[in-house]
N, C-alpha and C positions, 0 to 999 in steps of 0.2 A: 288460418289466415283469411280464407274466404269468408268465414263466419264473422271475423272481426270487421272486415269491410262492410258487410251487410249490417252489422250492428251500428257502425258509424253512419251509414246511409239512413238507417231508421231514425237515429238520433237527430240528424239534420232535418229529416222529414217532420219529426215531431215538433222541432223548434219552428219550422216554417208554418206548420199548422197552428201552433200556439200564437205566433205573431199575427196570422191572418184572423184568427178568432178575436184577438184583441182589437184589430182594426175594424172588424165588423160591428163592434160596439159603437162605432162612430157613424151616426146617421148619414153624414155627408159622404163618407167612404162608400156606404151601401148604395146611396143614390147614384154615385159615379159609376160603379161597376154594373149597376142595373141599366143605366142609361146607355152605356157603351156595349152592354151585353158581353161582359168579360167572363170567360170561363174560370172556374175555380182554380185550376192549375196555373193559369196565367196570373190571376189575382195573387196567388201564393208566391209565384216566382218574382213578380214585379211589385210586391207589396210596398216596399220602402219608396219606390218612385211614385206609386199611386198616392201614397200618403203625402209626398211632396206636392203633387198636383192638387190634392184636397186643400193643403195649406195655402197654396198660391191662389186658388179660387176664392178662398176665404179672404185673403189679402185684397183681392179685386173687389169683393163685395163691400168693403169698407173704404175703398180708395176714392179720392176726389179729383185725381189728375196724375199725370206722369211724374210730377215732382214728388208725389207721395209713395211711389211704387216701391214695394219691399221684396219683389220677386228677384230670383237669381239673374234673370235677363230682363232688363227694364222694359216694361210695356208688353211682356209676353208671358204666357203660361205654357209649361211643358205638359202637353195634353195627349192622352192616349187615343189611338185610332186603330181600328181593326181593318187590315188590308189582306184580303184573301185568307181570312181566318187567322192571320198572324198579327200580334199586338205590336204596334210601333208607337213611338212618342215623337211628336212634332211640336215646335214652338208656334203657338197661335197668338196673334196680336189681340190685346184687349181693346175695348171700345175707344179708349183715348189714343192708343197707338194707331188704330184704324183711321181715326179722324186725322191724325198727324200725317199718315201715309197719303191720305186723300188730298190734304192741303198741299203737300209737296208735289204730288202728281199734277194737281191743278196749276200750281205755280210754274212747273216746268212747261206745261202747255201754254200758259199765259205768256211766259218769257219769249217764246218763239214769235208770238204776235207782237209783243212789245218791241222787239228788235227792229221791226220794220215800220212801226207807227210813226206817222208824220202829221203835222198840223193840218194839212189839207184833208186828212181822214177823220177829223173831229166832227161828230154829229152835233149840229146846232139846233136840232128840233126840240130838245128838252130844255124848257125855260128855267128849270130848277138848277141847271148847271151853267147858265149864262154868266153869272158873276165870276165863277172860277175860270171860265173860258176867256172872259175879257181880261182878267188878271194875267193869264198866261200870255195872251197876245201883247199886252202892255210890257210884260217882262221881256219878251223876245225883242221888241222894238228898242228897248232901253239897254239891252245887254251888250257890253263890250268887255273883252278880257281884262282890261285894266281897271274896270270899276268894281265896286263891292256892293252888290244888290242883295237884299234880304230874300231868302227863299220863302217857301210856303208850307204851313202845317195844314194839310188838306185832309179833313176828316168827315165822316158821315156814314150813311147806310151801306151795308154790304152789297158789293156788286154794282155800285153806282158809277164805276169807271174812273176812280181817283188815280190809280196807278197808270192807266192808259193815257189819261190827259197829260200827266206829267212826263210820261215817256215820249209822247208826241213832241212836247216842248224840248226835252233834252236831246232827242235825236236831231231835231231841227238845228239846235245850237251847235251840236257836234259837226253836222254836215255843212251848215252855212257860215258858222262863225268860229269854227275850229276849236270849240270848247272840249276839254277833256272831261268826260262824264262817267259816272258809275252808278248803277242801280243795284242795291243789295236788298234781298229779302231777309229782314232782320232775324227772324227765328232760325232760318237756315244758316246764316252767317255765324251765329253763336254755336250751333251744333257742329259746324265744320271746324271751328276753332278749338272746341273741346276735344274733338277726335284727333287733332294733330296740333299740339301746342307749339311745335317747331314753326308753324306758319304764322303764329300770332303777331310777332314783332313786325315782319314784313307787311302783313295785311293791314295792321294798324297804321303803319307809316304811309301806306298807299291811300287808305281811306281818309287819313288826316289831311293829305295834301292835294288830292284830286280837285280840279277846278270846281266841278259841281257834283254833289253827292245827293242821291235820293235814298233815304232809309225807308224802305217799304214795309208796311204792316207792323209798325211799332205798337206794342201793346198786345200782340198775339203770342209773344214769347213767354215761356215760364221764367219768372224773375228769379235771378240769383244775385248775390252780392257781387260776385265776380263779373257777371255779364253787365250788370247795371253800372257799377263803379269803375271797374278796370277797363272795360271795353267801351261801352256807350259813353260814359262820363269822360274818358280820355279823348275819344274822337271829338266830342262836342266842345270840350274845353279848348282844344287846339284850333278847331275851325272857328270858334268864336273869337279867340285871340287874334287870328290872322284874317278875320273877316272874309271867310270863304263861304260861298253860297251853298246852302244846305236845304234840302226838301224832306218832308216826311209825309207818309200817308198812314192813316189809322182809322179803325172803326170807333175809336174812343175820342171823346172831347178831351181837351187839355186837362180839365179837372178830373175826369175819369182816369186818364193816363197817370196823373200824379198819384191817385189812390192805388192803381195797379202797381206802380213802381215802388210803392212804400212797403209792400208785402213780399218778402223774400224767404221762402221755405219756412213759413210760420212765424218769422220774426218781423217786427214792424219798425221801419225807420223813415219817419216822415221828413226828417232833415235832409237825408241823402236824396230822397225823391224830389223834394223841393229844389235842390241844386240842379238836378237834371232838367226840371221844368223851366227854371229860370234861364238856362242855357238855350233851350228850345225857343223860348220867347224872344231872346236876344237875336236868334238866328232867323226867325220867320215871322210872317204875318199869318193870321188864322182865318181860314174860310171853311165853311161847312157845306157839304152836298147831301141833301136828302132826296133821293131819286129812286126810280124803279130799278130792280135788279136786272142788269144787262147781261148777266151770266146765265139766265134762264135757258 
């Protein structure tokens, strides 16, 4: 009986050795175990998981963005790591996921500042922003809850203070003129809705009806047919029909945004993108800010 157990053990060992030798024919596999300094016994034991890592790293080498991700966990690679001589696997973010995490963290920090922004805090020293600032002042003077004023499509260079300027206006309107306002960071809005579809109907209803809506950083999202047509298109159509004031910030011109919206996961739909753009044009005036990066 003991001999039979030993024979089975030897058979398993031979199979593991054979699998490892097959894997060692893959230059990327060899490069990985050499880089991590993985011992032969560990390489043999975790051979299949290491092969998965090699495949995921290969996927990353050909990837152009999170929308193309083929890995088991979107935006991450199950990567080996030696801790006190023991091999463990942890999910490491790819460069696109790292950038997304950075953007979300920056937005969270920015939002704290935006909540307290007031028109008295606006810096008037940069002449390149004076056209936008004058527009904001005029809008504030003309705004009453009963009127229907066009919002603003404020676009331009990164970090030029687009969101901050509009937050100053919206906060002032909320405090002084009792306006119901909402500022949504568009890429994060779509992510949250995807994570919990039970929230979509209530969230849509709220964003359709709030007095003043600011859709922040449109054009920074990964375009999907669902996000463009079912979410953005629905919100804009309702607000256009009911003449509700809507603002946008973007790093893209309106023409660049149209091109961005036309490409959804490799498919092109210029007609759907044009519909969105026409709604934005109906809802807003267009002003560009090209200024220094105030986030330095």
